[in-house]
N, C-alpha and C positions, 0 to 999 in steps of 0.2 A: 652433707648435703645427698638428699635421694634423687638420683640423675632419673631414675625411672620417672618418677612423679613429676619432674621438670621436663622430661619427654612430652607425658602426655598434655602436661600443660601448653607447649605449644601447639600441639594437634588440636586441644579444645579451642584454642583462642583463633588460630587461622582459618580464613576461608578458602585460599587459592594454595594450589600446589603448582610450582614449574617444574613440568615435565621434562626431561631431556631425553631423546630417542636419536638414533642414527640408522640411516639408511643408504643406499648407493649413491646419494647425491651429496651426502654430508650430514653433520647434524643438525639437530632441530628442537626446539622449544615450544611447547604450549602450556597455558594455564588452563588448570581444571580445577572444578570443586571436587574436593575428596572428602571420603570420610574415613573412620578408621575402625579396627576391632581391637580387642583386647592381647592380640599378639603384634600389634604393630604394623599389620598390613592394610595397604593403603588402596581405597576403591573409589574409582569415579566412571562416569558415565560417556561414551563418545561413539560417534558415528564411524563405521567400519571403514568408511572409505578416506578419514581423515588420515593426513600424512603419519602421525604418530601412532595411530592404530596399526596402519599396513606395516611399519617399522618394527611394531611390538610382533605382531604375527609372523614376521620375517625373521627375527633374530632374537626376541624376548628379552632383549638388554635395555636396563633403562637406569636414569638417575635423576636427581631432581634437587629441589630445596624447596622449604616451607618456612615463612617469615612471620612472627607473631608480632614483631615491631613495627608499628606504622606510623608513628609519629615523629617530628623533629625533635631533635636531642633525647629521644626515648635509648636507652641503652638496647642494643641488638640484642633478638632473641630469637632464635631458628635452628632449623635443622639442615643438613645436607646430607644424602643418602644414593646409595646405588643397590640394585638388586635384579631380581630376576621379575619380567611381567608378563602377561598374559589374559586373554580373553576368556569372561566366564558365560558358559551356556545358562540360559535360563532369564527368568524375569526377575528373580531374586528380590520377592518383595520385602524381605527383612531388611535389604538395603535400601531398597526404596523409600521405604519409611524413615529411615535415618538421613537419606539425602533430602527427603521434602523438608524434615523438621528443620535442617540446618539452613536452608533457604528460605525459613519463614513461611514455607506453603503449608496448605492444609493437607492431613495425610489421605493419600487416595483409599477408594474402594479396591478391596484385593481383585476385584473382576477388572480393573481399569488397565489399561496398555501404558504402563508406567515409563516403558522405554522409547516408546513412539520412534521406531526406526534406528535407536542406540542400542548399544551394548554395554554390558559392564566388562570392566578391566580390574586388574588387581596387580598391585607389585608387593612383593615379599622381600623387605630390605635384607641384604646381607652384610651393608655397612652402614653405619649410622654415625655422624658427628655433630654435638651439640655446640650452638653458639650461643654462650650465656655471657654478654659482657659485664651484666651487674656483678657477677661472681667469681668469673675466671678472665677478666679483661678479654684479651684476643686470642688466648689460647684456647682453643677448640678441645671438647672432650670427646673421646672415642667412645662411643655406649653401644658399638656394634653386638655386643654380647646380650644386651636386653632383648634384640629382636630374634635371637637365636633363641635363648634360653626361655622364653615364653610361649615358644613352641613346644607342645608337650613331648614329640617325638624325641626332640634335642634333649631337652630336659631329662626324659626317661633315659637316653643314651649316657650322659654325662653320671647319672647317679650309678648307673648300671656299673661305668667303668668304676666307678669309686668303690661300690661293694666287691666287684670283682678283685681288686687290689687289697682291700682292706681285709678281704677274708683269704688271702693266702697267710698260711700258718706263720707267725713271728717266730723269727728264730735270730739269736746274734751269732755271726760268723765267728766261727773260733779259728777257721785255717783260710788259705786263699782258694780251696776247693769249695767250701762251703757258699751255698747261696746269699748274696747279700739281701737278705730280707727282715733285716731290722728296720727302725722308722727311718732312718736315712734310706735304707737302700728301697722300701715302698714307696718312700715320698719321691725318688727320683723316678720310679716306675710310672706311677701316678701322674707326675709332672709332664711326663714325655707323651703320656696318652692324651691329656686335657689341652696340651699344646696343639697335637694333631688336630684336635678339633676347634682350634682356632683361639682358644681361652690364654689369656694373659696370668701365667704362672710364678710365683717366685717362692724361694725357701725361706724358712723363718727357725733359728735357733733359740731355744730357753734352756736356762740353767734348771736343774731338780736334783733332790737328792733320793737316792733308790730306799733309804729308811722311811721316806714319807709316804712311801707304795705300801701302806699297811697290810695290804692283805698277803705279802710275800711272806713265807713260813719262817718263822724265827731259826731254824736250822740254816735254811739259805741266806738270811740277812748276816748270820753270825759267821759265815766263810768272808775271810779276808778279801776285802776289795775297796776300791775307792769310792765312797759313799757320793760325792759330788759328780755330776755327770750331764752332759748336754741331752737334748731331746730335739730331734727336728721334725717339723711339720711344713705345709704348705699355706700359703695364702694364694687365691683364685681373685681375679678382678672380674666382680659382678655388677652390673649397672652403674661402672664407675666408681665403685666401694671393694676395698680388700677384704675378703672373705677368708676366715679360718678353717681349713680343712684338715683333719688330722685321720690318716687312714692305718694307724701302727697295729691295735689289737685288734687280732680276728675273730669274727663271730662266735667260735666254738670256746672261747674262754672267757665268755661275757659274765659267768657267775662269780668271776674273781676281779676281774679290771675293766675297767669302763669303756665300752665300746661304741664309736660314733657312728651316728646316723647322718646321712647328708642328703638335702632334697634338690641341690644343685642350685640353690640360690642363697641360704642363709650360713651362718657360721657351724663348725659343728663344736662339741667340746673339744676341748685339749686333754688328752688321755693320760697326763700326769700332773702333779702338782707343780704349778710354773714358780720360780722363784724371781729371775728376772729374764726379759727377752731382749736378743740382741736384735739392731736394726739390720735390713736386708743385706746391706754392703758388708756388715761385720759377721752376717749368717753365712754368707759366700764364702767368704774367707775361713771359717771354722770349719765348714765342709770340706773346702779344698785341703786345709792340713790333716783333717781326721782320716783323710786318703793315703796320706803319706805313710810309707812302710814302717818307717821307724817309730811314727805315733802308734801305729797299730801294735807293733811288737812290744811297746811299752806298755800300752792298756793291757793286753793280755797277760804280760808280765803281773801285772798288779791285780786284774781282775777275772784273769780266765777260768779259774775254778768256780768263780761264782756266777759267770756267765753260763758257764756248762750246766751248772746246778739249777738256774733257772730255767734254761730250756728245757732239761729235762723234766721240772716240775710242769711246764704248760704242755708238754707231749701228754704226760699223765693224765692232765685235764681233759684233752681232747679225747684220748681214749674211753675215759669213762662217762664222756658228754655222747659218744656214739651209740 
């Protein structure tokens, strides 16, 4: 299910937002008519002297709920959220038009004082939970990433982090001193960076065969090695859906190997020909076992010469690309 679309459906159906604030006297709730934008920011008009407006000016913290289901026995459908709220300066005629249309009123002339003593306020959600009884029962869905990733600076930031890690030169470690920047190592680096940005990330492992990577020169393929191998990539939860993200091959070797691009929202390509994919739980187990010293020694004994030749071939490609 497209949870982003479901969130938008709630916002389009609902008329009122229950806005929660806190001041020195305690917590307070006010119902306001709201509108929203493509970044899922919420806007409303209020007088500066209302209790919730004063609380927002004092600390900027707010939370609330929006309910789209209004009939008896109708499945619950709504949102719970929290975020940063603030007053907006100016008449904002663009917001007034949307606000008037929602209330079934005629669009005012641009010269009209649409605020009439009120001010505009905006809440930018940092956490959102979707209540969708029809599809998920009473299990609320955390869709906080929708609000973050729809904001261009954030989307640009996670895309930049992906590019940064992807373009670390891929290298299979041959000793303990070698940097771990193979598929597993680069996935681990990116996972830590994305989690720091508040995203939910998990490992996935698949099987592939080196012989299926057809661009590897025959001379390297003929070096004795284990043909069957595992490949590690990530899955990132975007809008309630797990998206595949593979930062393995760096851009400097794009002439011979598939290099992934990520927009911060969609799947990337998986850069090796997948044969079978392990569950998230099995993937975690495989990754843990792969870090075992005995496993590493056995792997290098069987395929170390092949790995060294593969690393050198990639370095030659990078040098020729400069």
